[in-house]
C-alpha positions as CSV (number, residue, x, y, z in Angstrom):
1,M,88.7,90.2,92.6
2,C,89.9,86.7,93.3
3,K,90.7,85.7,96.8
4,G,94.3,84.6,97.2
5,V,97.8,85.9,97.6
6,S,100.1,87.5,94.9
7,I,103.8,87.5,96.0
8,V,105.5,90.3,94.1
9,V,109.4,90.3,93.9
10,C,110.7,93.7,92.6
11,C,114.2,93.3,91.1
12,H,116.9,95.5,89.8
13,N,120.0,93.6,88.7
14,S,119.2,90.8,91.2
15,T,121.1,87.9,89.7
16,S,123.3,87.6,92.7
17,V,120.5,87.2,95.2
18,L,117.4,86.0,93.4
19,S,118.0,82.3,93.4
20,R,117.7,81.9,97.1
21,T,114.7,84.2,97.3
22,L,112.8,82.2,94.8
23,A,113.9,78.9,96.4
24,Y,112.4,80.0,99.7
25,I,109.2,81.0,98.0
26,Q,108.9,77.6,96.4
27,E,108.8,76.0,99.8
28,Q,105.4,77.5,100.6
29,T,103.1,75.0,102.3
30,A,99.9,76.7,101.1
31,Q,97.8,74.6,98.9
32,Q,96.3,76.2,95.7
33,K,92.8,74.7,96.4
34,Q,92.6,76.3,99.9
35,T,94.7,79.5,99.3
36,P,95.4,80.2,95.7
37,W,98.7,82.1,95.1
38,E,101.1,83.3,92.4
39,V,104.5,84.8,92.1
40,I,105.2,87.9,90.0
41,V,108.8,89.0,89.3
42,I,109.0,92.7,88.3
43,D,112.2,93.3,86.3
44,N,112.8,96.9,87.1
45,A,115.2,98.1,84.3
46,S,117.7,95.4,85.0
47,T,120.8,95.0,82.7
48,D,122.2,91.7,84.1
49,G,119.7,89.2,82.8
50,T,117.5,89.1,85.9
51,A,114.3,88.2,84.0
52,K,116.0,85.3,82.2
53,L,117.5,83.9,85.4
54,A,114.1,84.0,87.1
55,E,112.6,82.0,84.3
56,T,115.3,79.3,84.6
57,L,114.9,79.1,88.5
58,W,111.2,78.3,88.5
59,P,110.6,74.5,88.3
60,E,108.6,72.8,85.6
61,N,106.0,71.6,88.0
62,P,105.8,74.7,90.2
63,P,103.8,75.1,93.4
64,A,102.3,78.3,91.9
65,P,102.4,80.1,88.6
66,L,105.3,82.5,87.9
67,T,104.9,85.7,85.8
68,I,107.8,87.8,84.8
69,V,107.0,91.5,83.9
70,S,109.3,94.2,82.7
71,E,109.0,97.7,84.3
72,P,111.3,100.1,82.4
73,R,110.8,103.1,84.7
74,L,113.6,102.8,87.3
75,G,112.4,103.2,90.9
76,L,111.0,101.0,93.6
77,S,107.7,102.8,93.7
78,F,107.3,102.3,89.9
79,A,108.0,98.5,90.3
80,R,105.4,98.2,93.1
81,Q,102.8,100.1,91.1
82,R,103.3,97.6,88.3
83,G,103.1,94.7,90.8
84,F,99.7,96.0,92.0
85,D,98.6,96.2,88.4
86,E,99.6,92.7,87.5
87,A,98.4,91.0,90.7
88,R,95.4,88.7,90.2
89,Y,94.6,88.2,93.9
90,S,93.2,90.4,96.7
91,V,96.3,90.3,98.9
92,V,99.6,91.6,97.4
93,S,102.7,90.7,99.4
94,F,105.9,92.5,98.4
95,V,109.0,90.4,99.1
96,D,112.3,92.0,98.3
97,D,114.8,90.3,96.2
98,D,117.0,89.6,99.3
99,N,114.1,88.4,101.5
100,W,113.7,84.7,102.4
101,V,110.1,84.1,103.6
102,A,109.1,81.4,106.0
103,P,107.2,78.3,104.6
104,D,103.9,79.5,106.0
105,W,104.2,83.0,104.6
106,V,101.3,82.8,102.2
107,E,99.0,81.1,104.8
108,K,99.8,83.7,107.4
109,V,99.3,86.8,105.3
110,S,96.1,85.4,104.0
111,K,94.8,84.7,107.4
112,A,95.8,88.1,108.7
113,M,93.8,89.9,106.0
114,V,90.8,87.6,106.3
115,D,90.7,88.0,110.1
116,H,91.1,91.8,110.0
117,P,89.1,93.3,107.1
118,E,89.9,96.8,108.3
119,V,93.6,96.3,107.6
120,G,95.0,97.8,104.4
121,A,98.6,96.7,105.1
122,C,100.5,94.4,107.5
123,G,104.1,93.5,108.2
124,G,106.0,91.2,110.4
125,D,109.6,90.3,111.8
126,S,112.8,90.2,110.0
127,E,115.9,88.2,111.0
128,P,119.3,89.1,109.5
129,V,121.5,86.8,107.5
130,F,125.0,88.2,107.0
131,E,127.3,87.5,104.1
132,S,130.2,88.4,106.4
133,A,130.6,89.2,110.1
134,P,128.6,92.3,111.0
135,P,130.3,95.4,112.5
136,W,130.2,95.9,116.3
137,W,127.6,98.7,115.9
138,F,125.0,96.7,113.9
139,D,122.7,95.8,116.7
140,L,122.5,99.5,117.7
141,F,121.2,100.5,114.2
142,K,119.6,97.3,112.9
143,T,116.2,98.9,112.5
144,S,117.7,101.1,109.7
145,Y,118.3,97.8,107.8
146,A,114.6,96.7,108.4
147,I,115.8,94.2,110.9
148,G,114.0,93.1,114.1
149,R,110.5,93.3,115.5
150,Q,107.9,95.9,114.5
151,G,105.9,95.5,117.7
152,K,105.7,93.7,121.0
153,I,102.6,91.7,120.1
154,S,100.4,91.3,117.1
155,S,98.2,94.4,117.1
156,D,97.0,97.5,115.2
157,V,99.9,99.9,114.9
158,S,98.2,102.7,113.0
159,D,98.2,105.1,116.0
160,T,101.5,103.9,117.6
161,R,104.3,103.0,115.2
162,G,102.3,104.5,112.3
163,Y,104.3,102.8,109.5
164,L,105.7,99.5,108.4
165,W,109.0,98.8,106.6
166,G,109.1,97.6,103.1
167,A,110.6,94.1,103.7
168,G,107.7,91.7,103.4
169,L,105.1,94.5,103.4
170,T,101.7,93.1,102.4
171,F,98.7,95.1,101.1
172,R,95.0,94.6,100.5
173,K,94.6,95.3,96.9
174,D,91.3,97.1,97.6
175,A,93.3,99.6,99.6
176,W,95.5,100.4,96.6
177,R,92.4,100.6,94.3
178,S,90.8,103.1,96.6
179,L,93.9,105.3,96.3
180,C,93.9,105.0,92.6
181,E,90.3,106.1,92.4
182,I,91.2,109.5,93.9
183,G,94.2,109.9,91.6
184,Y,96.9,108.9,94.1
185,Q,100.5,109.3,92.7
186,P,103.5,108.7,95.1
187,L,105.8,111.6,95.5
188,L,108.7,109.4,96.7
189,V,110.0,107.0,94.2
190,G,112.2,104.9,96.6
191,R,115.5,103.4,95.6
192,K,116.6,103.9,92.0
193,G,119.4,101.5,91.2
194,S,122.2,102.2,93.7
195,A,120.7,105.5,94.9
196,L,119.6,105.2,98.5
197,S,116.5,107.4,98.3
198,S,113.8,106.1,100.6
199,G,110.5,106.8,102.3
200,E,108.2,105.3,99.7
201,D,107.1,102.5,102.1
202,S,106.1,105.1,104.7
203,E,104.4,107.3,102.1
204,L,102.2,104.4,101.0
205,C,101.4,103.5,104.7
206,F,100.4,107.1,105.4
207,A,98.3,107.3,102.2
208,I,96.4,104.1,103.1
209,M,95.7,105.4,106.6
210,C,94.5,108.7,105.2
211,S,92.0,106.8,103.1
212,G,90.5,105.0,106.1
213,W,92.5,101.8,106.3
214,R,94.6,100.5,109.3
215,L,98.1,99.1,109.7
216,R,98.8,95.8,111.5
217,Y,101.8,94.1,112.9
218,E,101.8,90.3,112.8
219,S,104.4,88.6,115.0
220,D,103.9,85.3,113.1
221,L,105.0,86.8,109.8
222,R,108.7,86.0,109.6
223,L,111.4,86.3,107.0
224,K,115.2,86.3,106.8
225,H,116.8,89.4,105.3
226,F,120.1,88.7,103.5
227,I,122.6,91.6,104.0
228,P,125.6,91.6,101.7
229,E,129.0,92.6,102.8
230,N,129.0,96.0,100.9
231,R,126.1,97.2,103.1
232,L,127.8,96.3,106.4
233,N,129.9,99.5,106.6
234,W,129.6,102.9,108.2
235,K,129.7,104.8,104.9
236,Y,126.6,102.9,103.7
237,L,124.7,103.5,106.9
238,R,125.5,107.2,106.8
239,K,124.3,107.3,103.2
240,L,121.1,105.4,104.3
241,H,120.3,108.0,107.0
242,R,120.8,110.9,104.6
243,G,118.2,109.1,102.4
244,F,115.8,108.9,105.4
245,G,116.1,112.6,105.9
246,S,115.6,113.5,102.2
247,S,112.0,112.0,102.4
248,Q,111.0,113.7,105.7
249,L,109.4,116.8,104.3
250,I,106.9,114.9,102.2
251,L,106.2,112.5,105.1
252,D,105.5,115.5,107.4
253,I,102.8,116.6,105.0
254,Y,101.1,113.3,105.2
255,K,101.3,113.4,109.0
256,H,99.6,116.8,108.8
257,A,96.9,115.2,106.6
258,L,96.4,112.4,109.0
259,N,95.6,115.0,111.7
260,G,92.6,116.0,109.6
261,R,93.8,119.4,108.4
262,D,91.8,121.3,105.9
263,P,94.1,122.4,103.0
264,E,92.6,125.9,103.3
265,S,93.0,126.3,107.0
266,R,95.3,129.0,108.5
267,Q,97.7,126.3,109.7
268,S,97.8,124.5,106.4
269,K,98.5,127.8,104.7
270,W,101.4,128.4,107.1
271,I,102.7,124.9,106.5
272,R,102.8,125.6,102.7
273,Q,105.0,128.6,103.3
274,K,107.3,127.0,105.9
275,W,109.9,125.5,103.5
276,L,112.1,128.6,104.2
277,R,111.5,128.5,107.9
278,K,112.4,124.8,107.7
279,A,115.6,125.5,105.9
280,I,116.6,128.1,108.5
281,Y,115.7,125.8,111.3
282,L,117.8,123.0,109.8
283,A,120.7,125.2,109.1
284,L,120.6,126.5,112.7
285,E,120.4,123.0,114.0
286,L,123.4,122.0,112.0
287,Y,125.2,125.0,113.3
288,R,124.4,124.1,116.9
289,R,125.9,120.7,116.1
290,R,128.8,122.2,114.2
291,K,131.4,120.2,116.2
292,D,129.7,116.9,115.2
293,F,129.4,118.3,111.6
294,I,133.0,119.0,111.4
295,R,133.8,115.6,112.7
296,T,131.8,114.1,109.8
297,L,134.2,115.8,107.4
298,A,137.4,115.0,109.3
299,V,136.9,111.4,110.5
300,S,134.6,108.5,110.2
301,S,133.5,108.5,113.8
302,E,132.2,105.0,113.2
303,G,129.4,103.9,115.5
304,D,128.6,107.4,116.7
305,P,124.8,108.0,116.6
306,E,125.3,111.8,116.4
307,I,126.9,111.4,113.0
308,L,123.7,109.7,111.8
309,V,121.7,112.6,113.2
310,I,123.9,115.0,111.1
311,E,123.3,112.9,108.0
312,F,119.5,112.9,108.6
313,L,119.5,116.7,109.1
314,L,121.6,117.2,105.9
315,G,119.2,115.0,104.0
316,Q,116.3,117.1,105.2
317,L,118.1,120.4,104.3
318,L,118.9,119.2,100.8
319,D,115.3,118.1,100.3
320,V,114.0,121.4,101.4
321,F,116.0,123.2,98.6
322,R,115.1,120.4,96.1
323,L,111.4,120.9,96.7
324,R,111.6,124.7,97.0
325,G,109.7,125.4,93.8
326,N,107.3,122.4,94.2
327,Y,106.5,122.3,97.9
328,D,103.2,124.2,97.6
329,K,102.3,121.8,94.8
330,A,103.2,118.7,96.9
331,H,101.2,120.1,99.8
332,Q,98.1,120.6,97.6
333,Q,98.5,117.2,96.0
334,I,98.4,115.5,99.5
335,L,96.1,117.6,101.6
336,G,93.8,118.6,98.6
337,R,92.8,114.9,97.9
338,S,89.3,113.7,98.6
339,W,90.5,111.2,101.2
340,S,87.0,111.1,102.7
341,A,85.7,109.5,99.5
342,C,87.6,106.4,100.6
343,G,86.0,106.4,104.1
344,N,88.1,108.8,106.2
345,N,85.6,111.2,107.5
346,N,88.2,113.0,109.6
347,L,89.7,114.5,106.5
348,A,86.3,115.7,105.1
């Protein structure tokens, strides 16, 4: 595999934001002779001419080659899988269509992966850029928008934070290949068009850690995250938190796997049967918070964190019933994999 960096931009109807994203990528200071790099735009079932626009935005004498690929299966995880497949280089850096990376992005991600060969994925800091004035509560919940710092100092975050957000998430392609060799298929597809499903970033981070790789936060990795006006409202944030909750059941199984559980152990068998217990627990928890729940139906309660807790619990409860018939299959798919084949002896 060639050493270098593949920047992958996953797009779905991105004509309104793509021009600035590609403009910032073009400003990279990395030289092809020292650090070869490329740009791959994944057109994920767009209907607004995203691919055609991307082609016109790239200069005739580009700093790096541009490849535009169509991925007809709608969903961020499908787009990212296609990005891994198309990438020529050993480091694959996913830049969202509304992310504006710093000029030294390619150099920094390359250095991080060279200096830390045990790292399967790394991430950095994100600074907001607003289309309109943000609401008063934004700073309280900015991490929900993947804004801020992911650590105090550059360090391994596998055993502390335990995940990295998707904005600017960079992977070692060998880590992805090791997952493919054991038949890894993500259970969370991520955002599908305007649907705010989530958790695919955390799932991939957990899977990489299960297979023996580490996660790292690099404070020198910096990007600006453009936030349009239609996302700066309370309704959107509530919908976002319900999406967070809807992925939690699958992520909990990964956490169980990371603890080195045998899929045939007594505790694992109990976990497989616990969807009903989980449903009862969530229903009781919502009943305990019934006053807050009623307020979510009656008024907006803008800025109230308890309302977001309610949305998170509702998302979990809906997911429990969605997975009712497939929960045991999901459990076996995650815990039954031969993670130790990729180097994690704790899961043998």
